[in-house]
MARDO-807170 format. One record per residue: residue in one letter; x, y, z of N, C-alpha, C in turn. Coordinates in steps of 0.001 Angstrom, whole numbers, padded with zeros to 6 digits, always signed. Layout:
BEGIN
aXYZXYZXYZ;...
//
This chain:
BEGIN
x+015530+026978+012964+015733+025887+013907+014413+025316+014369;x+014379+024063+014653+013221+023390+015247+013591+023218+016714;x+012844+023859+017628+013176+023786+019047+012269+022774+019679;x+012922+021845+020374+012157+020725+020957+012576+020583+022435;x+011558+020545+023324+011781+020177+024705+011160+018816+024921;x+012027+017874+025220+011547+016491+025339+010869+016318+026659;x+009676+015758+026610+008808+015632+027793+009412+014710+028806;x+009979+013612+028381+010463+012586+029357+011689+013035+030111;x+012649+013655+029458+013895+014012+030099+014050+015506+030338;x+013181+016294+029678+013315+017762+029792+014482+018298+028905;x+015167+017422+028184+016264+017864+027328+015673+018802+026275;x+016490+019843+025989+016118+020858+024984+017154+020733+023872;x+016611+020565+022606+017497+020531+021489+016978+021482+020428;x+017890+022077+019690+017551+022957+018580+018109+022284+017328;x+017216+021877+016448+017641+021133+015239+017543+022060+014031;x+018625+022194+013272+018591+023048+012064+017563+022499+011061;x+016714+023397+010499+015720+022955+009603+016261+022367+008326;x+017544+022682+008010+018149+022137+006789+018812+020747+007014;x+018647+020196+008210+019261+018908+008487+018600+017838+007637;x+019443+017011+007051+018948+015926+006182+019927+014772+006293;x+019486+013651+005748+020318+012439+005619+020595+012241+004104;x+021820+011708+003807+022166+011492+002391+021224+010433+001771;x+020692+009510+002592+019827+008440+002060+018476+008977+001593;x+018081+010189+002096+016859+010804+001670+017149+012112+000946;x+016248+012494+000166+016465+013791-000599+015598+014906+000011;x+015312+014829+001313+014510+015880+001963+015121+016314+003248;x+014941+017628+003551+015395+018134+004824+014182+018190+005765;x+014434+018605+006971+013375+018708+007942+012300+019737+007496;x+012786+020874+006976+011810+021826+006461+010943+021334+005296;x+011545+020477+004453+010795+019854+003374+009679+018983+003921;x+009979+018214+005017+008974+017370+005633+007875+018179+006310;x+008311+019248+007016+007323+020114+007689+006376+020740+006662;x+006913+021084+005519+006082+021749+004492+005083+020812+003872;x+005303+019460+004003+004394+018488+003417+003266+018133+004391;x+003366+018552+005638+002318+018179+006620+001145+019077+006405;x-000016+018504+006147-001238+019291+006029-001514+020099+007292;x-001687+021401+007169-001822+022241+008318-003226+022191+008876;x-004222+022035+008071-005648+021898+008532-005984+023025+009543;x-005440+024196+009341-005772+025265+010212-005129+025256+011543;x-004337+024232+011877-003710+024046+013173-002224+024426+013052;x-001708+024930+014140-000276+025172+014205+000434+023878+014493;x+001588+023698+013884+002376+022493+014232+003342+022830+015341;x+003275+024036+015862+004156+024434+016994+003539+024037+018307;x+004429+023814+019251+003977+023557+020616+002948+022417+020737;x+003241+021309+020102+002308+020157+020172+002771+019235+021308;x+001830+018542+021904+002116+017628+023007+002540+016291+022484;x+003261+015495+023297+003644+014184+022896+002443+013326+022554;x+001382+013451+023316+000181+012694+023082-000382+013004+021695;x-000466+014303+021398-000991+014718+020108-000119+014170+018962;x+001213+014247+019182+002102+013726+018152+001921+012202+017912;x+001809+011483+019022+001589+010034+018887+000245+009710+018263;x-000796+010452+018646-002121+010125+018137-002255+010473+016644;x-001514+011475+016170-001587+011866+014795-000490+011282+013902;x+000470+010635+014544+001628+010184+013794+001289+009241+012611;x+000559+008223+012869+000212+007220+011771-000652+007832+010705;x-001390+008883+010992-002321+009502+010057-001494+009960+008864;x-000236+010377+009002+000518+010958+007915+001427+009929+007266;x+001372+008685+007701+002144+007628+007028+001370+007043+005837;x+002055+006577+004840+001357+005949+003718+000445+004829+004165;x-000621+004559+003409-001492+003475+003746-000866+002143+003380;x-000282+001482+004423+000306+000197+004253-000207-000696+005353;x-000033-001974+005162-000604-002929+006102+000035-002884+007464;x+001318-002967+007532+002030-002964+008802+002805-001657+008991;x+002134-000664+009474+002785+000646+009630+003766+000516+010788;x+004943+001141+010624+005912+001153+011744+005414+002056+012896;x+005798+001690+014067+005440+002537+015189+006345+003759+015273;x+005970+004698+016063+006762+005915+016281+008151+005545+016787;x+008253+004555+017723+009556+004187+018250+010401+003415+017269;x+009766+002651+016374+010515+001986+015292+011165+003003+014341;x+010418+004031+014014+010955+005062+013141+011996+005884+013862;x+011812+006127+015140+012808+006874+015934+014149+006019+016015;x+014067+004734+016184+015210+003864+016216+015901+003862+014831;x+015145+003721+013763+015697+003717+012424+016447+005092+012151;x+015811+006168+012498+016447+007451+012271+017715+007572+013085;x+017746+007071+014300+018945+007118+015102+020047+006324+014505;x+019749+005147+013945+020755+004330+013273+021266+004988+011979;x+020352+005621+011231+020806+006327+009976+021682+007509+010305;x+021323+008303+011341+022152+009415+011700+023505+008983+012290;x+023461+007810+012985+024748+007332+013526+025668+006979+012327;x+025133+006368+011337+025976+005992+010139+026583+007185+009487;x+025836+008262+009341+026308+009460+008620+027020+010464+009491;x+026621+010588+010743+027145+011706+011568+027718+011220+012883;x+027652+009905+013154+028235+009355+014383+027287+009192+015572;x+027677+008349+016490+026854+008000+017614+026581+009149+018541;x+027544+010009+018735+027384+011167+019638+026315+012104+019040;x+026263+012265+017719+025227+013069+017080+023856+012468+017343;x+023741+011144+017139+022497+010450+017378+022042+010621+018844;x+023006+010522+019761+022700+010691+021185+022099+012080+021432;x+022746+013110+020856+022206+014497+021051+020837+014658+020460;x+020658+014098+019265+019386+014233+018536+018250+013532+019334;x+018568+012407+019919+017542+011719+020703+017260+012347+022031;x+018185+013183+022497+018050+013916+023739+018307+013032+024971;x+019017+011957+024781+019312+011101+025896+020412+011675+026747;x+020349+011385+028054+021385+011849+028966+022672+010947+028933;x+022481+009705+028477+023617+008821+028432+023640+008075+027129;x+024889+007598+026703+024991+006807+025517+024392+005446+025735;x+024251+004978+026984+023697+003634+027258+022235+003546+026682;x+021458+004625+026887+020105+004604+026357+020108+004738+024828;x+020969+005572+024293+021061+005709+022860+021497+004349+022212;x+022356+003639+022891+022753+002355+022379+021604+001374+022226;x+020605+001500+023041+019423+000645+022898+018679+000947+021594;x+018599+002257+021222+018024+002651+019946+018818+002283+018782;x+020141+002247+018982+021077+001943+017849+021202+000455+017612;x+020726-000398+018539+020771-001828+018376+019663-002273+017404;x+020067-002894+016342+019078-003295+015334+018402-004601+015696;x+018746-005227+016841+018101-006396+017391+018040-007561+016362;x+019141-007657+015610+019337-008671+014596+018183-008700+013627;x+017627-007516+013278+016489-007407+012343+016937-007125+010937;x+018260-006979+010694+018709-006675+009368+019042-007951+008627;x+018970-007847+007295+019299-008996+006472+020793-009209+006419;x+021223-010443+006380+022635-010802+006194+022950-010727+004708;x+023825-009855+004348+024197-009764+002928+025171-010837+002565;x+024939-011571+001471+025855-012589+001008+026690-012064-000144;
//
């Protein structure tokens, strides 16, 4: 399990390391194993440290997504596969109203013809 205490709300969640999405061929443990350790523990990191190092591990592209953009995308993908209640628990929100903000694509998706 990956144990997370969310700084903003104090919510505590335990995420199974084998959690994955059908759209990707990797689980959480696969992702963790790809992070260069550089002699540092990945355990007990602060939100500031996570934010400061987040883009360092993204591919070198011109317009890197922000942490919140990726969080919103992951919430929408988990909602599609596992439902809105699962996405709410994963995000650690106290209410579905806040999760709904993350699930709103803000009309950013292409209209399929």
